[in-house]
DRENVEX-267776 format. One line per field, with one value per residue (C-alpha): residue number from 0; residue in three letters; x, y negated, z. Coordinates in Angstrom, 3 decimals. Example, Ala and Ser with C-alpha at 12.3 -4.5 7.8 and 13.67 -1.06 7.14 Angstrom:
i: 0_1
aa: ALA_SER
X: 12.300_13.670
Y: 4.500_1.060
Z: 7.800_7.140
! end
This chain:
i: 0_1_2_3_4_5_6_7_8_9_10_11_12_13_14_15_16_17_18_19_20_21_22_23_24_25_26_27_28_29_30_31_32_33_34_35_36_37_38_39_40_41_42_43_44_45_46_47_48_49_50_51_52_53_54_55_56_57
aa: MET_ILE_LEU_ASP_PHE_GLU_PRO_GLY_ASP_LYS_VAL_TYR_ASN_PRO_SER_ALA_LYS_GLU_TRP_GLY_ILE_GLY_GLN_VAL_GLN_SER_ILE_ILE_LYS_GLU_LYS_VAL_THR_VAL_ASN_PHE_GLU_ASN_VAL_GLY_LYS_LYS_VAL_ILE_ASN_THR_ILE_ASN_ILE_GLU_LEU_ARG_LYS_VAL_ASN_GLU_LYS_ASN
X: -17.194_-15.082_-11.546_-9.991_-6.418_-3.847_-0.391_2.044_-0.469_0.727_-1.643_-1.875_-3.962_-5.721_-6.139_-2.409_-0.561_2.609_2.876_3.831_3.184_2.764_2.887_0.235_1.886_-1.127_-4.909_-6.857_-10.567_-10.836_-7.246_-4.596_-0.904_0.923_4.597_4.653_7.776_7.744_6.254_6.987_4.552_0.972_-2.014_-4.996_-8.582_-10.369_-13.640_-12.129_-9.447_-9.760_-6.917_-6.714_-4.695_-1.973_-2.801_-0.030_-0.376_0.791
Y: -4.384_-3.814_-2.583_-0.247_-1.300_-3.269_-4.478_-1.611_1.132_3.790_4.252_5.807_5.318_8.641_7.729_6.911_9.290_8.756_5.327_7.186_6.116_2.422_0.197_-2.485_-5.924_-8.228_-8.329_-11.328_-10.649_-7.644_-7.965_-5.786_-6.275_-2.949_-2.155_1.277_3.449_4.129_0.966_-1.806_-4.460_-4.376_-6.537_-4.193_-5.406_-2.859_-3.538_-1.869_0.455_2.791_3.092_5.860_6.002_8.617_11.278_10.889_14.568_15.780
Z: 2.001_5.098_4.451_6.966_6.200_8.146_7.117_7.556_6.703_4.261_1.314_-2.138_-5.252_-5.969_-9.647_-10.032_-7.721_-9.780_-8.090_-4.922_-1.368_-0.734_2.310_2.761_2.838_3.096_2.788_1.518_1.132_-1.240_-2.528_-0.936_-1.745_-1.605_-2.150_-3.863_-3.872_-7.646_-9.190_-6.705_-5.564_-6.830_-5.939_-5.807_-6.138_-3.967_-5.760_-8.858_-7.468_-4.505_-2.029_0.536_3.719_3.886_6.433_9.010_9.987_6.547
! end
């Protein structure tokens, strides 16, 4: 699996939108550390949880 994320990218978890927008902090293999505005730092295993980039145009 190739992740299309870089540190600094803005992302959200479509299955937990209440977490708010997060900023990617680091990526190690399939684990992405994201600092979310409503729940703080989470380590996301992208095999189990989908992250989507925030559309900068919106």
